[in-house]
N, C-alpha and C positions, 0 to 999 in steps of 0.2 A: 561529517556524519558517516565516515566509512572506515572499514578496517584496513584497507590497503590502498590508500592514495598513492599516485606514482612516486611522490617524494619520500614515502615511508614504506614502500613495498618490500623490496629486497628479499632477504632470507625467509622471513615469516610468511610473506605472501606466497612464495613458492611452496613452502611447507603446507600452508593451508590448502592450496590447490591440490597438492599430493594427497592430503587427507581426504579431500572431497572425492578425488578420483579413485580412492580405494573402494568406494561403493559399499554396498551391503547395509546392514542395520546401522541407523544413525545414532541410536542411544549409546552404544559403547564409545563412539567417537566424540559425542558430546561430553561424556563422562571424562574422557582423557583431556579434553580442552579445559574442563573445570578443574581437574586435578593439577594440571601442569601450567595453566595460565596462558600458553601460546602454542600455536601449531609447531613452531620450531622446537620448543621444549618437548612436545609430544614425540616428534621424530627422534630427538636425541635420547629419549627414554628407552627406546629399543624394544625388541620382541618380548622380553619378559614382562615389561609393563603393559604392552599391547595385549598379551594373553591374559594378564590379570584383569584387564578391563573387558575381557571376553570378545575381543576381535576374533573373527574366523581366520582360519589359515589362508583362505583366499584373500582376505583383506590384508593380512600380514605380508603375503607374497607381493601384493600390489604396492605396499609401502616400501618394501625392500627394492623393488625394481620400477622406479617411476617411469611413466610413459612420456619420454622427452618431447615428442611432437605435440601431444595433447597439452602438456603443461606450457610449452612455448607458445602455442596458439592462445591459451587463456591469459598468459602474461602479456602478450601483445594487446589483447582486448582490454586489459586493465590499464594499458597506457593512455587510453582516452580519458581526459579529465571528467567526462560525464558518465564514466563507467565505475562502478563501485562493487566491493565485495564485503559484506557485513557478516561476521562470524557469530556463531551462537553465543560466545562468551563476551561479545562486545556490548557495551551499554546502549548502543543505538539499535540493537536488534529489536524489531517491533514487539511491544509488550503483549498485545493481544495474541500474536502468533506464538510467543513464548509460553503462554498459558494453555495453548491448544495441545491435544494429543499428538505425539510424534512430530514435533516441529523439525524443520530441516536443519542440517548442520550449519549451513551458511546460505546466504542469498546473494545472487548476482543481480545488481540493480542498475538500470539505465535511468538517469535522472537523479533527483535529490532523494536520498534515503529517508530524510525527515518526513517526506510525504506519506510514508508507510505508517506513520503515527496518526495520520489524519482520520477522523471518524468517517467510516465508509459503509456502504451497502454492496454486497455481492449481488449481481443480477445475472441470472442463468436461465436457460431454456433451450428449446429445440434448435437444431441446426437447419431445419427446414420448416420454419414457422408459417402460419397462415398470414395473409396481409394484415389482418386485425392484430395478430400477435406481434408483428413487427412494429405496427403503430403504437401498441401498448408499451412495448419496450422503449421506444423513442420518447413517448410522452412521460413515462415514469422516470427515465434517466434524465431527461431535461429538467423536470421539476426537482428531482433529488439534487442534481448538480447546482441548480440555482438556490436551493435551500442551504447550501454550504457543505453538504455531504459529498464525499468522493464516491464515484461509481467504479466498482471493481468487477472485472469479468475476465474471461479466458481467451479472448481474441478469436474464438471459433466463428464459423459462419453462422448466419441467422441471428438469434437473439443477442449473442455476445457482440457481434459487429454493430448492430443497431444501437445497443446501449453505449458502446464506446463513442460512436460517431455523434450521437445526440448530446452526450456530456461535453464533448469537445466543442460542438457547435454552440452550446449554451455558455461557453466561456468557463466551464467548470473543470474540476479535476477528475481524471480517470486513470486507473491503474490496470495494466494488463498482466495477468499471471499466466506464464507459458508452461506447456508441457514439453518444450524443446529448450535448446540453449537460448540465452537472451538475445542472440543475434539471428535467430532462425524464425521466420514467420510461418505459421501454419494455421490456415491454408496460405499458400504462396500469394494468393490474390490480396491478402491483407498486409503485404510488405510495406506499402505506403502508409497504411494506418498505423502499423507498428512504429515506423520512424516518427510519425507525428506525435504519438503518445510519448515516445522517449524524449522528445524535445520539450513538451509542456507538461507532461505528467510523469509517470514512472512505469517501467517495465521490470518485472520480477521473474526470476527463475532459480530453481535449485540446481540446474544442470549446467555443466561446463559449456562455454561457448563452442559452437559447432555441433552440438548434440542435435540429432534429427528426431523427428516425431516417432514415437513407439507407443503401441496401445497401452502398455502398462504405465506409461508416464501420466496419463490423463486422470485416472482416479487419484494419483498422488498429487497432481496439480490441483485437483478439487479440494483437497484438505488444506492447501495453502489459501485458496480463495475463501473457504469458510473460516479459517483461523485468523485471517487479517481483518475480517469484517465484523461490525457490530451485529449484523443480521444478514440473512439471505432472502432475496425476493425471487420467486419462480414465476415466470411469465406464462410460458406454455411448455408442457412436457408430457410425453407419453408415460404410460405406467411403468415402463422400464427405460430409464434414461439416465445419463450422467448428471442431469440437473437434480434428480431425486437423490442421487448419491451425495451431491454437494449439500442438499438440504439435510440429509441424515447426519452428515459430518458436522454441519453447523449446530444441529441439535445436540450432538455429542460434546461439542465445545461449550454448551450452555448458552448459545446465542439464539436470537430470535429468528424464526422462520415465518415468511409470509408467502402467500400464493394468491394469484389473480384468478378468479373463477371464469369459466367460459361456458359455451353451449354444451348441453348434454350430448349433442350430436357430433361434437368435435373430438376426435380421438386424442388430439394434443392437449385437451383440457382434463383428461382423465387423471393424469399425474397430479395436477393441481388439486383436483377434487379429492383425491386420495390423501394428499397432505392435509387438506382442511379437515377431513374426517378424523385424521390422526392428531389434530390439535394445532396445526399451523394457523396463523392469523389470516383471515379473509380480508383482503384489502381491495378497495376500489379507487383509491387516490394516494398520491405521494404524501399528503398531509398525515394520513393514518400511519405511514411508515415513520416519518420524522417524529411524530408525537411519541411513538413507542420507543424510539431509540434515543431520545434526548437525554435521559438520565445517564445512559451509558456513554454518550458523547461527552458529557461533563466530566465523568471519571477519567476518560482518556485525555482530555484537555489538561486536567490537573497533573497527570503523569508527565505530559510533555513539558509543562511549565517547570516542574521540578527538575527534569532532565536538562532544560536549557536555562535554569535560573541562576547560574553562576555569574556574579557581577564582574564587569571588566573595569579597568582603570582608565580607558580612553574616553574621549568625548569632551564636550564643552557645554557651557551654560545653555539652557533651552531658551528658545524664542517664544514658544507657546506651549504651556503644559497640556499633556494629554487629558482628555476628559475621562471620567470613570467609565468602566465597561457598561454596556447598555442592558444589563440583566441583573438579577438580584440573587446572586450566589448559587444558582443552579442552572442547568440547561433548560431551555424553553424554546417553543416554536413561536416565532413572531412574524408579523407581516410588515413588509416595507411599504410605507405610504406612497412611495414614488412608482413602484412597479407591481405591487400586489403580490410579490413573491414571498413564500414562507421561508424563514431562515432558522437554522439551528444555532443557538448560542450556548456557551457553556463556560464553567469555571468561575470561581469567586471573583468579585470585582476588586480592583485596586484603584486608589485615587490617581496614582501614576507610578510608572516604573522607577525604581531607584537607579537602575542601570542607565547611564547617560547615552549608551548606544541606541537604546530603544527610543529615547527622547529625540536623538539626532535623526533617526529614521522617521519618526512622526513629523518632525519639522520638514523633512524632505518630501513628504507626501502632500498632495493637494486633493482637491475634489474632482480633478480630471485624471483619468487613468494614466499611470506612469509606468514605463517599461523598466525591466530589471537593470539594463545597462545605464539608464539615466540615474537610477537610485544608487548604483555603484559610484558613479561620478559625484553625486551630491553628498554621499555619506562617507566615502572612503572605506566602506566595509566590503567584504568579499561576497560573492554570490551565495556561497554556502551559509555564511552568517545571516545574510538578508533573508534567505529562504526560510530558515528556522524561525527567525524573529517575526516575519510576516505571517507564518503559519499560526504562531501563538496569538498575534493580534487579530487575525481573522477569526480564530476560534472564540475570542472574547467579544467579537462584534465591532471592534474599532475600525477594522480594515475590510474592504471588499475587493474582489478580484474579477476581472473580465478579460478573457482571451490573453491570460498571462500578464496583464497590466494591473496595477494596484492603485487604490485611491481610498481616501477617508470615507468610512461608512456614514451616510447622511442620516 
């Protein structure tokens, strides 16, 4: 699921890094990638083609004189098998973000890029929340993660940190979108949290490795948060805050915006009250969020299935056929009888997959949580293949996950 794995990096990876490092407006560089098919072909096209695409002279100068130290650092970062670079013109580029205004030229990803296709909610709010705001962020994040939605936030102090930690502690999926390079924690106190998310979730940045925090990066970061998510939930926010910027960007993307109300005496509730007056959904529980987003989650699941639906020739006869998906052709919010948790399911049912690899994976799963390494041993499939397949099966309600371990949904 990446544009530049270590075994295929080479010339085009370096060219893409050079194109990213050129900076400036992304639209002309996206156009060049679409016209020429690869970053290496873009560089080979030369200044005449660059000017025709309306690159600025500053961008052209940067392409002519690559920053060797910067590109070398980024190339070394890509040498880690858990590090990926997904370009705008690659089919694995997240479809929701592709449809958003001003999508990034490329994404640096720590973790499996397929996770960026997972139905998700952006959770944002104050960097200095009240104790009640912190509790609300944790409660909503925990419930959303258990429902099957991913929780996306910006790794900032306060609400962001509470949301990420609660999703991880619930055994769910969380994604951190950074305003720094993918290897730079901001604030520094979240370095351990950043590493943890990279191991079991995903970390995303449009900035080259080593890029430090700059004020202008964070509004730009917020557009990625809004663009990757089905909806944005604001927990606590003052009337002028970055959280309200994210909410506005989500609205501009055509996505749902939700806000949690608070006391009229709490200045950090005023931003939420303003959003509600302007049409945001007033929510008091995660069930209200999952119910509103279920149809959109189904659409995203269908897109992922089409992306991953190419049959393979490997495999063997099945031992036990997979049951049909546990829903009726559309996304819905259901309750698990065993733990009372609400879950989002989506995508049309199938009696069983024609692809024998999916059947092999089903046979390798049991009702006890099984780690990825054990599944690799049992199936002979790679971690990348298993991650993508498990994501599809989880969206269909066949498989559940807990703390990075997978089991058949009861």
